[in-house]
C-alpha positions, 0 to 999 in steps of 0.5 A, a space after each residue: 935358309 930361304 931363298 930370295 930369286 932364282 935368276 938364269 945366266 946365259 951365256 951371250 956374245 951378244 950382250 946388246 943385241 940380247 937385251 934388246 931382243 928380251 925388251 921385246 917381251 916387256 924386260 928393263 935393265 937393273 944393272 950392267 957390270 960390264 961383263 954382266 947385265 940382268 934385265 927385270 920385269 917393272 911390272 914383277 921386278 923377282 923375275 930376272 935375266 942376266 947376260 953373262 959375256 964373262 964372270 970377272 971374279 970367277 972360272 966358267 959362267 956360272 948357268 943358274 943364279 939361287 939368291 938364298 938368306 944365309 950363304 954361309 948355310 947354303 955354302 955349310 951343306 953343300 959341302 958337307 953333302 960333298 958336292 963339287 964347289 967350283 969357286 970358291 966363298 968368297 965377297 965380291 966387290 960388288 956387294 955380295 957373298 956368293 960360291 959356284 957349285 955344280 950341281 947332279 946334271 953338271 950345272 955350275 950355280 951361282 950362290 949368293 946373299 947380296 951383304 
């Protein structure tokens, strides 16, 4: 299994202000679904940060997103390890297949692959 990118997810009630703040560092908006906005570096598109007011289908806002090339294998590995699955593996209408898992520090990780 290969990691494609890692994106911090910041819970925000001030998305516009946060977008402007990160814009001062050179980030530009590349996705906005209303509840999640992703900003990326134009010179290094995999360098990203997401701002989230809530998660559309999951019970919590994840702390981190990890995009992998085989989300089903990642899910199987996490289940086999006994890790706490916070949100089950499912296909989302915005084109990803994902699940949430809690790491040993209590952080919620969104593990995903684009379909």
